[in-house]
C-alpha positions as CSV (number, residue, x, y, z in Angstrom):
1,L,8.3,-105.1,-90.2
2,Q,6.5,-107.5,-92.4
3,K,9.4,-109.9,-92.3
4,E,9.7,-109.5,-88.6
5,L,5.9,-110.0,-88.2
6,L,6.1,-113.2,-90.3
7,K,9.0,-114.4,-88.3
8,Y,7.1,-113.8,-85.0
9,K,4.0,-115.4,-86.4
10,Q,6.1,-118.4,-87.5
11,E,7.7,-118.5,-84.0
12,A,4.2,-118.2,-82.4
13,R,3.0,-121.2,-84.6
14,N,6.0,-123.2,-83.6
15,L,5.5,-122.3,-80.0
16,Q,1.7,-123.2,-80.3
17,G,2.7,-126.5,-81.9
18,I,5.1,-127.2,-79.0
19,K,2.4,-126.1,-76.5
20,D,-0.1,-128.4,-78.2
21,A,2.3,-131.3,-78.2
22,L,3.2,-130.7,-74.5
23,Q,-0.5,-130.4,-73.6
24,Q,-1.1,-133.7,-75.5
25,R,1.8,-135.3,-73.6
26,L,0.4,-133.9,-70.3
27,I,-3.0,-135.4,-71.1
28,Q,-1.3,-138.8,-71.7
29,Q,0.7,-138.5,-68.5
30,D,-2.5,-137.6,-66.6
31,A,-4.2,-140.7,-68.1
32,S,-1.2,-142.8,-67.1
33,V,-1.2,-141.4,-63.6
34,L,-4.9,-142.0,-63.3
35,Q,-4.4,-145.6,-64.5
36,L,-1.6,-146.1,-62.0
37,K,-3.8,-144.7,-59.2
38,Q,-6.5,-147.2,-60.2
39,E,-4.0,-150.0,-60.2
40,L,-2.7,-148.9,-56.8
41,L,-6.2,-148.7,-55.4
42,R,-6.9,-152.2,-56.8
43,A,-3.7,-153.5,-55.3
44,N,-4.5,-152.0,-52.0
45,M,-7.9,-153.5,-52.0
46,D,-6.4,-156.9,-52.9
47,K,-3.8,-156.4,-50.1
48,E,-6.6,-155.7,-47.7
49,E,-8.6,-158.7,-48.8
50,L,-5.5,-160.9,-48.5
51,H,-4.9,-159.5,-45.0
52,N,-8.5,-160.3,-44.0
53,Q,-8.2,-163.8,-45.5
54,N,-4.9,-164.2,-43.5
55,V,-6.6,-163.1,-40.3
56,D,-9.4,-165.5,-41.0
57,L,-7.0,-168.4,-41.7
58,Q,-5.0,-167.6,-38.6
59,R,-8.3,-167.7,-36.6
60,K,-9.1,-171.1,-38.1
61,V,-5.7,-172.4,-37.4
62,E,-5.9,-171.3,-33.8
63,E,-9.3,-173.0,-33.5
64,R,-8.0,-176.2,-35.0
65,N,-5.0,-176.1,-32.7
66,R,-7.3,-175.7,-29.8
67,L,-9.4,-178.6,-30.9
68,L,-6.3,-180.7,-31.5
69,A,-5.1,-179.9,-28.0
70,E,-8.5,-181.0,-26.6
71,Y,-8.4,-184.2,-28.7
72,K,-4.9,-185.0,-27.5
73,K,-6.0,-184.4,-23.9
74,E,-9.0,-186.7,-24.4
75,L,-6.8,-189.3,-26.0
76,C,-4.4,-189.2,-23.1
77,Q,-7.3,-189.7,-20.7
78,K,-8.6,-192.6,-22.8
79,D,-5.1,-194.1,-22.9
80,R,-4.9,-193.9,-19.1
81,H,-8.3,-195.6,-18.7
82,L,-7.2,-198.2,-21.2
83,Q,-4.0,-198.9,-19.3
84,Q,-6.0,-199.1,-16.1
85,H,-8.5,-201.5,-17.7
86,Q,-5.6,-203.5,-19.2
87,S,-3.9,-203.9,-15.8
88,K,-7.3,-205.0,-14.3
89,L,-7.8,-207.4,-17.2
90,D,-4.3,-208.8,-16.7
91,E,-4.9,-209.3,-13.0
92,M,-8.2,-211.0,-13.7
93,L,-6.6,-213.3,-16.3
94,R,-3.9,-214.1,-13.8
95,Q,-6.5,-214.9,-11.1
96,L,-8.5,-216.9,-13.7
97,S,-5.4,-218.9,-14.6
98,E,-4.6,-219.5,-10.9
99,A,-8.2,-220.6,-10.3
100,S,-8.0,-222.9,-13.3
101,Y,-4.8,-224.5,-11.9
102,Q,-6.5,-224.9,-8.6
103,Q,-9.5,-226.4,-10.3
104,V,-7.3,-228.9,-12.1
105,D,-5.5,-229.8,-8.8
106,L,-8.9,-230.2,-7.1
107,E,-10.2,-232.4,-9.9
108,R,-7.1,-234.6,-9.7
109,E,-7.4,-234.8,-5.9
110,L,-11.1,-235.7,-6.4
111,E,-10.3,-238.4,-8.9
112,H,-7.7,-239.7,-6.6
113,K,-10.1,-239.8,-3.6
114,E,-12.8,-241.3,-5.8
115,A,-10.3,-244.0,-6.9
116,L,-9.3,-244.6,-3.2
117,L,-13.0,-244.7,-2.2
118,A,-13.8,-247.2,-5.0
119,H,-10.8,-249.2,-4.0
120,C,-11.8,-249.2,-0.3
121,M,-15.4,-250.1,-1.2
122,K,-14.2,-252.9,-3.4
123,R,-12.0,-254.2,-0.6
124,E,-14.9,-253.9,1.9
125,A,-17.2,-255.7,-0.5
126,E,-14.6,-258.5,-0.8
127,E,-14.2,-258.8,2.9
């Protein structure tokens, strides 16, 4: 009975050692699980923050696209006005050029008539 008792006590110690080792391992695994949960929580918070930043950036892009569309519209209107003013300017330059040619013709005609008048007056004075 003594031997058997010692054998069972030894077996109980071995089982207690195994139990203690398993409990230690369980504690380590619990710590690892807790650490993984914290990392997962941190990752989820980072993901949420990135999502919010993405939403904010998309809103900014949409706002900039809207402004860009407005600027393009304004630019098109200004281009149309510029083309209208350019065509008016071209027409005025053409009229000015035409008037300038007419002025030159009239000046020549005036010089010619003045020369004729001077010639006629000279002839009259000689007569």
